[in-house]
N, CA, C and O atoms as a Maestro MAE file, in Angstrom:
{
 s_m_m2io_version
 :::
 2.0.0
}

f_m_ct {
 s_m_title
 :::
 protein
 m_atom[268] {
  # First column is atom index #
  i_m_mmod_type
  r_m_x_coord
  r_m_y_coord
  r_m_z_coord
  i_m_residue_number
  s_m_chain_name
  s_m_pdb_residue_name
  s_m_pdb_atom_name
  i_m_atomic_number
  :::
  1 25 52.931 -62.240 4.450 1 A "MET " " N  " 7
  2 3 53.818 -60.617 4.671 1 A "MET " " CA " 6
  3 2 53.408 -59.902 5.225 1 A "MET " " C  " 6
  4 15 52.269 -59.531 4.940 1 A "MET " " O  " 8
  5 25 54.022 -59.388 6.183 2 A "ASN " " N  " 7
  6 3 53.677 -58.567 6.611 2 A "ASN " " CA " 6
  7 2 54.484 -57.263 6.062 2 A "ASN " " C  " 6
  8 15 55.701 -57.442 6.006 2 A "ASN " " O  " 8
  9 25 53.920 -55.703 5.558 3 A "LYS " " N  " 7
  10 3 54.492 -54.754 4.785 3 A "LYS " " CA " 6
  11 2 54.817 -53.430 5.748 3 A "LYS " " C  " 6
  12 15 54.364 -53.043 6.825 3 A "LYS " " O  " 8
  13 25 55.833 -52.925 4.815 4 A "MET " " N  " 7
  14 3 56.664 -51.730 5.758 4 A "MET " " CA " 6
  15 2 56.557 -50.659 5.111 4 A "MET " " C  " 6
  16 15 57.365 -50.560 4.187 4 A "MET " " O  " 8
  17 25 55.570 -49.467 5.308 5 A "TYR " " N  " 7
  18 3 55.887 -48.194 4.476 5 A "TYR " " CA " 6
  19 2 56.322 -46.976 5.438 5 A "TYR " " C  " 6
  20 15 56.099 -46.833 6.640 5 A "TYR " " O  " 8
  21 25 56.978 -46.185 4.582 6 A "GLU " " N  " 7
  22 3 56.742 -44.688 5.062 6 A "GLU " " CA " 6
  23 2 56.124 -43.995 5.069 6 A "GLU " " C  " 6
  24 15 55.400 -44.014 4.074 6 A "GLU " " O  " 8
  25 25 55.837 -42.843 6.077 7 A "THR " " N  " 7
  26 3 54.517 -42.132 6.265 7 A "THR " " CA " 6
  27 2 55.110 -40.939 5.989 7 A "THR " " C  " 6
  28 15 55.679 -40.354 6.911 7 A "THR " " O  " 8
  29 25 55.082 -40.348 4.627 8 A "SER " " N  " 7
  30 3 56.151 -39.297 4.440 8 A "SER " " CA " 6
  31 2 55.274 -37.705 5.322 8 A "SER " " C  " 6
  32 15 55.668 -36.809 6.069 8 A "SER " " O  " 8
  33 25 53.923 -38.093 4.665 9 A "GLU " " N  " 7
  34 3 53.252 -36.464 5.027 9 A "GLU " " CA " 6
  35 2 53.590 -36.178 6.593 9 A "GLU " " C  " 6
  36 15 53.573 -35.012 6.986 9 A "GLU " " O  " 8
  37 25 53.871 -37.147 7.408 10 A "TYR " " N  " 7
  38 3 54.028 -36.280 8.648 10 A "TYR " " CA " 6
  39 2 55.566 -36.702 9.326 10 A "TYR " " C  " 6
  40 15 55.790 -37.216 10.422 10 A "TYR " " O  " 8
  41 25 56.254 -36.405 8.557 11 A "ASN " " N  " 7
  42 3 57.838 -36.423 8.517 11 A "ASN " " CA " 6
  43 2 58.405 -34.761 9.060 11 A "ASN " " C  " 6
  44 15 59.359 -34.295 9.682 11 A "ASN " " O  " 8
  45 25 57.222 -34.293 8.421 12 A "ASP " " N  " 7
  46 3 57.766 -32.309 9.284 12 A "ASP " " CA " 6
  47 2 57.472 -32.422 10.506 12 A "ASP " " C  " 6
  48 15 58.270 -31.800 11.206 12 A "ASP " " O  " 8
  49 25 56.484 -33.070 11.214 13 A "ARG " " N  " 7
  50 3 56.326 -33.022 12.578 13 A "ARG " " CA " 6
  51 2 56.990 -33.437 13.459 13 A "ARG " " C  " 6
  52 15 56.777 -33.181 14.644 13 A "ARG " " O  " 8
  53 25 57.876 -34.123 13.047 14 A "LEU " " N  " 7
  54 3 58.411 -35.107 13.307 14 A "LEU " " CA " 6
  55 2 60.303 -34.163 14.260 14 A "LEU " " C  " 6
  56 15 61.041 -33.459 13.570 14 A "LEU " " O  " 8
  57 25 60.517 -34.362 15.337 15 A "LYS " " N  " 7
  58 3 61.907 -33.255 15.365 15 A "LYS " " CA " 6
  59 2 63.317 -34.009 14.737 15 A "LYS " " C  " 6
  60 15 62.994 -34.672 13.751 15 A "LYS " " O  " 8
  61 25 63.977 -34.050 14.866 16 A "SER " " N  " 7
  62 3 65.351 -34.466 14.902 16 A "SER " " CA " 6
  63 2 65.517 -35.597 15.958 16 A "SER " " C  " 6
  64 15 64.948 -35.854 17.019 16 A "SER " " O  " 8
  65 25 66.496 -36.157 15.262 17 A "CYS " " N  " 7
  66 3 67.346 -37.363 16.145 17 A "CYS " " CA " 6
  67 2 67.617 -37.373 17.655 17 A "CYS " " C  " 6
  68 15 68.529 -36.550 17.728 17 A "CYS " " O  " 8
  69 25 67.456 -37.670 18.523 18 A "PRO " " N  " 7
  70 3 68.263 -37.183 19.628 18 A "PRO " " CA " 6
  71 2 69.379 -37.619 20.007 18 A "PRO " " C  " 6
  72 15 69.785 -37.577 21.168 18 A "PRO " " O  " 8
  73 25 69.863 -37.992 19.228 19 A "PHE " " N  " 7
  74 3 71.091 -38.718 19.154 19 A "PHE " " CA " 6
  75 2 72.107 -38.510 18.720 19 A "PHE " " C  " 6
  76 15 73.205 -38.709 19.240 19 A "PHE " " O  " 8
  77 25 71.718 -37.837 17.134 20 A "CYS " " N  " 7
  78 3 72.642 -37.511 15.782 20 A "CYS " " CA " 6
  79 2 72.309 -35.997 15.183 20 A "CYS " " C  " 6
  80 15 72.951 -35.200 14.498 20 A "CYS " " O  " 8
  81 25 71.055 -35.997 15.752 21 A "LYS " " N  " 7
  82 3 70.298 -34.699 14.785 21 A "LYS " " CA " 6
  83 2 69.965 -34.730 13.539 21 A "LYS " " C  " 6
  84 15 69.426 -33.885 12.825 21 A "LYS " " O  " 8
  85 25 70.380 -35.909 13.316 22 A "GLY " " N  " 7
  86 3 69.434 -36.407 11.560 22 A "GLY " " CA " 6
  87 2 67.828 -36.110 11.508 22 A "GLY " " C  " 6
  88 15 66.991 -35.939 12.394 22 A "GLY " " O  " 8
  89 25 67.768 -36.123 10.145 23 A "VAL " " N  " 7
  90 3 66.277 -36.086 10.022 23 A "VAL " " CA " 6
  91 2 65.334 -37.650 10.113 23 A "VAL " " C  " 6
  92 15 65.557 -38.663 9.450 23 A "VAL " " O  " 8
  93 25 64.269 -37.446 11.132 24 A "ALA " " N  " 7
  94 3 63.791 -38.377 11.092 24 A "ALA " " CA " 6
  95 2 62.004 -38.432 10.374 24 A "ALA " " C  " 6
  96 15 61.345 -37.578 9.781 24 A "ALA " " O  " 8
  97 25 61.656 -40.084 10.851 25 A "TYR " " N  " 7
  98 3 60.731 -40.170 9.300 25 A "TYR " " CA " 6
  99 2 59.801 -41.360 10.469 25 A "TYR " " C  " 6
  100 15 60.321 -41.762 11.510 25 A "TYR " " O  " 8
  101 25 58.468 -41.743 10.047 26 A "LEU " " N  " 7
  102 3 57.711 -42.125 10.431 26 A "LEU " " CA " 6
  103 2 57.700 -43.262 9.538 26 A "LEU " " C  " 6
  104 15 57.935 -43.162 8.334 26 A "LEU " " O  " 8
  105 25 57.408 -44.418 10.173 27 A "THR " " N  " 7
  106 3 56.989 -46.087 9.367 27 A "THR " " CA " 6
  107 2 56.022 -46.541 9.915 27 A "THR " " C  " 6
  108 15 55.842 -46.588 11.132 27 A "THR " " O  " 8
  109 25 54.904 -47.133 8.601 28 A "HIS " " N  " 7
  110 3 53.928 -47.743 9.695 28 A "HIS " " CA " 6
  111 2 54.336 -49.506 9.298 28 A "HIS " " C  " 6
  112 15 54.960 -49.695 8.254 28 A "HIS " " O  " 8
  113 25 54.088 -50.300 9.865 29 A "VAL " " N  " 7
  114 3 53.855 -51.880 9.387 29 A "VAL " " CA " 6
  115 2 52.512 -52.558 9.210 29 A "VAL " " C  " 6
  116 15 51.801 -52.325 10.187 29 A "VAL " " O  " 8
  117 25 52.036 -53.165 8.483 30 A "GLU " " N  " 7
  118 3 50.573 -53.694 8.084 30 A "GLU " " CA " 6
  119 2 50.919 -55.397 8.544 30 A "GLU " " C  " 6
  120 15 51.373 -56.223 7.752 30 A "GLU " " O  " 8
  121 25 50.634 -55.638 9.797 31 A "PHE " " N  " 7
  122 3 50.734 -56.774 9.710 31 A "PHE " " CA " 6
  123 2 49.739 -58.013 9.051 31 A "PHE " " C  " 6
  124 15 48.617 -57.707 8.646 31 A "PHE " " O  " 8
  125 25 50.177 -59.287 8.979 32 A "ASN " " N  " 7
  126 3 48.953 -60.007 8.221 32 A "ASN " " CA " 6
  127 2 47.278 -60.404 8.725 32 A "ASN " " C  " 6
  128 15 46.205 -60.691 8.194 32 A "ASN " " O  " 8
  129 25 47.842 -60.214 10.074 33 A "ASP " " N  " 7
  130 3 46.354 -60.196 10.761 33 A "ASP " " CA " 6
  131 2 45.520 -58.924 10.581 33 A "ASP " " C  " 6
  132 15 44.297 -58.983 10.707 33 A "ASP " " O  " 8
  133 25 46.247 -57.586 10.243 34 A "GLY " " N  " 7
  134 3 45.322 -57.132 10.232 34 A "GLY " " CA " 6
  135 2 45.876 -55.892 11.099 34 A "GLY " " C  " 6
  136 15 45.466 -54.756 10.859 34 A "GLY " " O  " 8
  137 25 46.589 -56.080 11.867 35 A "ASP " " N  " 7
  138 3 47.091 -54.878 13.071 35 A "ASP " " CA " 6
  139 2 47.756 -53.664 12.195 35 A "ASP " " C  " 6
  140 15 47.938 -54.047 11.040 35 A "ASP " " O  " 8
  141 25 48.199 -52.221 12.424 36 A "ILE " " N  " 7
  142 3 49.281 -51.354 11.421 36 A "ILE " " CA " 6
  143 2 49.908 -50.778 12.914 36 A "ILE " " C  " 6
  144 15 49.142 -50.180 13.670 36 A "ILE " " O  " 8
  145 25 50.887 -50.924 13.174 37 A "TRP " " N  " 7
  146 3 52.103 -49.837 14.027 37 A "TRP " " CA " 6
  147 2 52.665 -49.306 13.066 37 A "TRP " " C  " 6
  148 15 52.978 -49.588 11.910 37 A "TRP " " O  " 8
  149 25 52.780 -47.946 14.216 38 A "TYR " " N  " 7
  150 3 53.748 -46.910 13.534 38 A "TYR " " CA " 6
  151 2 54.861 -46.887 14.531 38 A "TYR " " C  " 6
  152 15 54.791 -47.372 15.660 38 A "TYR " " O  " 8
  153 25 56.011 -46.210 13.952 39 A "ASN " " N  " 7
  154 3 57.567 -46.002 14.482 39 A "ASN " " CA " 6
  155 2 58.044 -45.274 13.730 39 A "ASN " " C  " 6
  156 15 58.102 -45.347 12.503 39 A "ASN " " O  " 8
  157 25 58.681 -43.994 14.902 40 A "PRO " " N  " 7
  158 3 59.467 -43.045 14.351 40 A "PRO " " CA " 6
  159 2 61.052 -43.824 14.522 40 A "PRO " " C  " 6
  160 15 61.489 -44.604 15.367 40 A "PRO " " O  " 8
  161 25 61.730 -43.124 13.137 41 A "ASN " " N  " 7
  162 3 63.346 -43.552 13.006 41 A "ASN " " CA " 6
  163 2 63.511 -42.638 12.440 41 A "ASN " " C  " 6
  164 15 62.761 -41.763 12.007 41 A "ASN " " O  " 8
  165 25 65.664 -42.987 12.388 42 A "CYS " " N  " 7
  166 3 66.287 -41.560 12.207 42 A "CYS " " CA " 6
  167 2 66.923 -41.911 11.005 42 A "CYS " " C  " 6
  168 15 67.628 -42.913 11.121 42 A "CYS " " O  " 8
  169 25 66.885 -41.171 9.377 43 A "GLU " " N  " 7
  170 3 67.724 -41.548 8.307 43 A "GLU " " CA " 6
  171 2 69.081 -41.747 8.567 43 A "GLU " " C  " 6
  172 15 69.759 -42.335 7.725 43 A "GLU " " O  " 8
  173 25 69.541 -41.375 9.526 44 A "GLU " " N  " 7
  174 3 71.168 -40.667 9.488 44 A "GLU " " CA " 6
  175 2 71.784 -41.983 10.413 44 A "GLU " " C  " 6
  176 15 72.562 -42.777 9.883 44 A "GLU " " O  " 8
  177 25 71.303 -42.152 12.033 45 A "CYS " " N  " 7
  178 3 71.604 -43.307 12.202 45 A "CYS " " CA " 6
  179 2 70.737 -44.948 12.598 45 A "CYS " " C  " 6
  180 15 71.049 -45.985 13.183 45 A "CYS " " O  " 8
  181 25 69.910 -44.583 12.113 46 A "ASN " " N  " 7
  182 3 69.001 -45.695 11.699 46 A "ASN " " CA " 6
  183 2 68.312 -46.006 12.954 46 A "ASN " " C  " 6
  184 15 67.728 -47.084 13.064 46 A "ASN " " O  " 8
  185 25 68.331 -45.078 13.995 47 A "CYS " " N  " 7
  186 3 67.790 -45.428 15.569 47 A "CYS " " CA " 6
  187 2 66.215 -45.688 15.049 47 A "CYS " " C  " 6
  188 15 65.638 -45.452 13.988 47 A "CYS " " O  " 8
  189 25 65.852 -46.223 16.180 48 A "GLY " " N  " 7
  190 3 64.276 -45.697 16.324 48 A "GLY " " CA " 6
  191 2 63.711 -46.351 17.611 48 A "GLY " " C  " 6
  192 15 64.444 -47.025 18.335 48 A "GLY " " O  " 8
  193 25 62.371 -46.143 17.894 49 A "TRP " " N  " 7
  194 3 62.139 -46.477 19.474 49 A "TRP " " CA " 6
  195 2 61.688 -47.962 19.645 49 A "TRP " " C  " 6
  196 15 60.858 -48.181 18.763 49 A "TRP " " O  " 8
  197 25 61.862 -48.919 20.306 50 A "LYS " " N  " 7
  198 3 61.868 -50.271 19.975 50 A "LYS " " CA " 6
  199 2 60.043 -50.493 20.237 50 A "LYS " " C  " 6
  200 15 59.461 -51.458 19.743 50 A "LYS " " O  " 8
  201 25 59.344 -49.472 21.050 51 A "GLU " " N  " 7
  202 3 57.968 -49.492 21.071 51 A "GLU " " CA " 6
  203 2 57.141 -49.107 19.846 51 A "GLU " " C  " 6
  204 15 57.322 -48.156 19.085 51 A "GLU " " O  " 8
  205 25 56.329 -49.914 19.822 52 A "ASN " " N  " 7
  206 3 55.218 -49.668 18.760 52 A "ASN " " CA " 6
  207 2 54.344 -49.229 18.680 52 A "ASN " " C  " 6
  208 15 53.564 -50.137 18.968 52 A "ASN " " O  " 8
  209 25 53.503 -47.963 18.371 53 A "TYR " " N  " 7
  210 3 52.486 -47.310 18.363 53 A "TYR " " CA " 6
  211 2 50.925 -47.822 17.447 53 A "TYR " " C  " 6
  212 15 51.045 -48.428 16.383 53 A "TYR " " O  " 8
  213 25 49.695 -47.530 17.949 54 A "GLU " " N  " 7
  214 3 48.699 -47.806 17.530 54 A "GLU " " CA " 6
  215 2 48.473 -46.831 16.196 54 A "GLU " " C  " 6
  216 15 48.122 -47.170 15.066 54 A "GLU " " O  " 8
  217 25 48.861 -45.231 16.816 55 A "THR " " N  " 7
  218 3 48.206 -44.708 15.942 55 A "THR " " CA " 6
  219 2 49.627 -43.364 15.074 55 A "THR " " C  " 6
  220 15 50.732 -43.305 15.613 55 A "THR " " O  " 8
  221 25 49.373 -42.593 13.986 56 A "LYS " " N  " 7
  222 3 50.674 -42.202 13.840 56 A "LYS " " CA " 6
  223 2 50.704 -40.881 14.919 56 A "LYS " " C  " 6
  224 15 51.804 -40.466 15.282 56 A "LYS " " O  " 8
  225 25 49.707 -40.366 15.318 57 A "GLU " " N  " 7
  226 3 49.973 -39.410 16.628 57 A "GLU " " CA " 6
  227 2 50.504 -39.731 17.821 57 A "GLU " " C  " 6
  228 15 51.311 -38.968 18.351 57 A "GLU " " O  " 8
  229 25 50.147 -40.835 18.374 58 A "GLU " " N  " 7
  230 3 51.325 -41.348 19.321 58 A "GLU " " CA " 6
  231 2 52.687 -41.470 19.295 58 A "GLU " " C  " 6
  232 15 53.504 -41.176 20.168 58 A "GLU " " O  " 8
  233 25 52.856 -41.953 18.156 59 A "ALA " " N  " 7
  234 3 54.014 -42.142 17.554 59 A "ALA " " CA " 6
  235 2 54.693 -40.940 17.535 59 A "ALA " " C  " 6
  236 15 55.604 -40.902 18.362 59 A "ALA " " O  " 8
  237 25 54.504 -39.613 16.642 60 A "ILE " " N  " 7
  238 3 55.139 -38.164 16.926 60 A "ILE " " CA " 6
  239 2 54.932 -37.792 18.193 60 A "ILE " " C  " 6
  240 15 55.863 -37.032 18.461 60 A "ILE " " O  " 8
  241 25 54.192 -37.909 19.177 61 A "VAL " " N  " 7
  242 3 54.274 -37.431 20.377 61 A "VAL " " CA " 6
  243 2 55.644 -38.077 21.360 61 A "VAL " " C  " 6
  244 15 56.468 -37.614 22.149 61 A "VAL " " O  " 8
  245 25 55.319 -39.358 20.791 62 A "ALA " " N  " 7
  246 3 56.424 -40.205 21.908 62 A "ALA " " CA " 6
  247 2 58.043 -39.641 21.127 62 A "ALA " " C  " 6
  248 15 59.101 -39.569 21.752 62 A "ALA " " O  " 8
  249 25 57.952 -39.460 20.355 63 A "TRP " " N  " 7
  250 3 59.441 -39.264 19.541 63 A "TRP " " CA " 6
  251 2 59.927 -37.654 19.857 63 A "TRP " " C  " 6
  252 15 61.041 -37.284 20.225 63 A "TRP " " O  " 8
  253 25 58.986 -37.009 19.648 64 A "ASN " " N  " 7
  254 3 59.406 -35.573 19.975 64 A "ASN " " CA " 6
  255 2 59.293 -35.454 21.453 64 A "ASN " " C  " 6
  256 15 59.932 -34.466 21.814 64 A "ASN " " O  " 8
  257 25 58.892 -35.896 22.167 65 A "LYS " " N  " 7
  258 3 58.928 -36.007 23.851 65 A "LYS " " CA " 6
  259 2 59.818 -36.756 24.274 65 A "LYS " " C  " 6
  260 15 60.144 -36.805 25.460 65 A "LYS " " O  " 8
  261 25 60.302 -37.404 23.405 66 A "ARG " " N  " 7
  262 3 61.743 -38.186 23.587 66 A "ARG " " CA " 6
  263 2 61.197 -39.651 24.861 66 A "ARG " " C  " 6
  264 15 61.977 -40.223 25.623 66 A "ARG " " O  " 8
  265 25 59.958 -39.883 24.756 67 A "LYS " " N  " 7
  266 3 59.293 -41.177 25.586 67 A "LYS " " CA " 6
  267 2 59.795 -42.748 24.878 67 A "LYS " " C  " 6
  268 15 59.394 -43.803 25.369 67 A "LYS " " O  " 8
  :::
 }
 m_bond[267] {
  # First column is bond index #
  i_m_from
  i_m_to
  i_m_order
  :::
  1 1 2 1
  2 2 3 1
  3 3 4 2
  4 3 5 1
  5 5 6 1
  6 6 7 1
  7 7 8 2
  8 7 9 1
  9 9 10 1
  10 10 11 1
  11 11 12 2
  12 11 13 1
  13 13 14 1
  14 14 15 1
  15 15 16 2
  16 15 17 1
  17 17 18 1
  18 18 19 1
  19 19 20 2
  20 19 21 1
  21 21 22 1
  22 22 23 1
  23 23 24 2
  24 23 25 1
  25 25 26 1
  26 26 27 1
  27 27 28 2
  28 27 29 1
  29 29 30 1
  30 30 31 1
  31 31 32 2
  32 31 33 1
  33 33 34 1
  34 34 35 1
  35 35 36 2
  36 35 37 1
  37 37 38 1
  38 38 39 1
  39 39 40 2
  40 39 41 1
  41 41 42 1
  42 42 43 1
  43 43 44 2
  44 43 45 1
  45 45 46 1
  46 46 47 1
  47 47 48 2
  48 47 49 1
  49 49 50 1
  50 50 51 1
  51 51 52 2
  52 51 53 1
  53 53 54 1
  54 54 55 1
  55 55 56 2
  56 55 57 1
  57 57 58 1
  58 58 59 1
  59 59 60 2
  60 59 61 1
  61 61 62 1
  62 62 63 1
  63 63 64 2
  64 63 65 1
  65 65 66 1
  66 66 67 1
  67 67 68 2
  68 67 69 1
  69 69 70 1
  70 70 71 1
  71 71 72 2
  72 71 73 1
  73 73 74 1
  74 74 75 1
  75 75 76 2
  76 75 77 1
  77 77 78 1
  78 78 79 1
  79 79 80 2
  80 79 81 1
  81 81 82 1
  82 82 83 1
  83 83 84 2
  84 83 85 1
  85 85 86 1
  86 86 87 1
  87 87 88 2
  88 87 89 1
  89 89 90 1
  90 90 91 1
  91 91 92 2
  92 91 93 1
  93 93 94 1
  94 94 95 1
  95 95 96 2
  96 95 97 1
  97 97 98 1
  98 98 99 1
  99 99 100 2
  100 99 101 1
  101 101 102 1
  102 102 103 1
  103 103 104 2
  104 103 105 1
  105 105 106 1
  106 106 107 1
  107 107 108 2
  108 107 109 1
  109 109 110 1
  110 110 111 1
  111 111 112 2
  112 111 113 1
  113 113 114 1
  114 114 115 1
  115 115 116 2
  116 115 117 1
  117 117 118 1
  118 118 119 1
  119 119 120 2
  120 119 121 1
  121 121 122 1
  122 122 123 1
  123 123 124 2
  124 123 125 1
  125 125 126 1
  126 126 127 1
  127 127 128 2
  128 127 129 1
  129 129 130 1
  130 130 131 1
  131 131 132 2
  132 131 133 1
  133 133 134 1
  134 134 135 1
  135 135 136 2
  136 135 137 1
  137 137 138 1
  138 138 139 1
  139 139 140 2
  140 139 141 1
  141 141 142 1
  142 142 143 1
  143 143 144 2
  144 143 145 1
  145 145 146 1
  146 146 147 1
  147 147 148 2
  148 147 149 1
  149 149 150 1
  150 150 151 1
  151 151 152 2
  152 151 153 1
  153 153 154 1
  154 154 155 1
  155 155 156 2
  156 155 157 1
  157 157 158 1
  158 158 159 1
  159 159 160 2
  160 159 161 1
  161 161 162 1
  162 162 163 1
  163 163 164 2
  164 163 165 1
  165 165 166 1
  166 166 167 1
  167 167 168 2
  168 167 169 1
  169 169 170 1
  170 170 171 1
  171 171 172 2
  172 171 173 1
  173 173 174 1
  174 174 175 1
  175 175 176 2
  176 175 177 1
  177 177 178 1
  178 178 179 1
  179 179 180 2
  180 179 181 1
  181 181 182 1
  182 182 183 1
  183 183 184 2
  184 183 185 1
  185 185 186 1
  186 186 187 1
  187 187 188 2
  188 187 189 1
  189 189 190 1
  190 190 191 1
  191 191 192 2
  192 191 193 1
  193 193 194 1
  194 194 195 1
  195 195 196 2
  196 195 197 1
  197 197 198 1
  198 198 199 1
  199 199 200 2
  200 199 201 1
  201 201 202 1
  202 202 203 1
  203 203 204 2
  204 203 205 1
  205 205 206 1
  206 206 207 1
  207 207 208 2
  208 207 209 1
  209 209 210 1
  210 210 211 1
  211 211 212 2
  212 211 213 1
  213 213 214 1
  214 214 215 1
  215 215 216 2
  216 215 217 1
  217 217 218 1
  218 218 219 1
  219 219 220 2
  220 219 221 1
  221 221 222 1
  222 222 223 1
  223 223 224 2
  224 223 225 1
  225 225 226 1
  226 226 227 1
  227 227 228 2
  228 227 229 1
  229 229 230 1
  230 230 231 1
  231 231 232 2
  232 231 233 1
  233 233 234 1
  234 234 235 1
  235 235 236 2
  236 235 237 1
  237 237 238 1
  238 238 239 1
  239 239 240 2
  240 239 241 1
  241 241 242 1
  242 242 243 1
  243 243 244 2
  244 243 245 1
  245 245 246 1
  246 246 247 1
  247 247 248 2
  248 247 249 1
  249 249 250 1
  250 250 251 1
  251 251 252 2
  252 251 253 1
  253 253 254 1
  254 254 255 1
  255 255 256 2
  256 255 257 1
  257 257 258 1
  258 258 259 1
  259 259 260 2
  260 259 261 1
  261 261 262 1
  262 262 263 1
  263 263 264 2
  264 263 265 1
  265 265 266 1
  266 266 267 1
  267 267 268 2
  :::
 }
}
């Protein structure tokens, strides 16, 4: 079974949500095959990027640049 976790120690580096200005957070998903993907999301409106990122830094940069 895949596992999803919130990675709270990086949340202070994320800008607010571009849609609702809500608090953003970073999650990571551990897949059964050993892959790990990172995704930024919004606590308020639950929006997030459809793209997965291989590192925390890539996810943070993409969210903050709105890519």
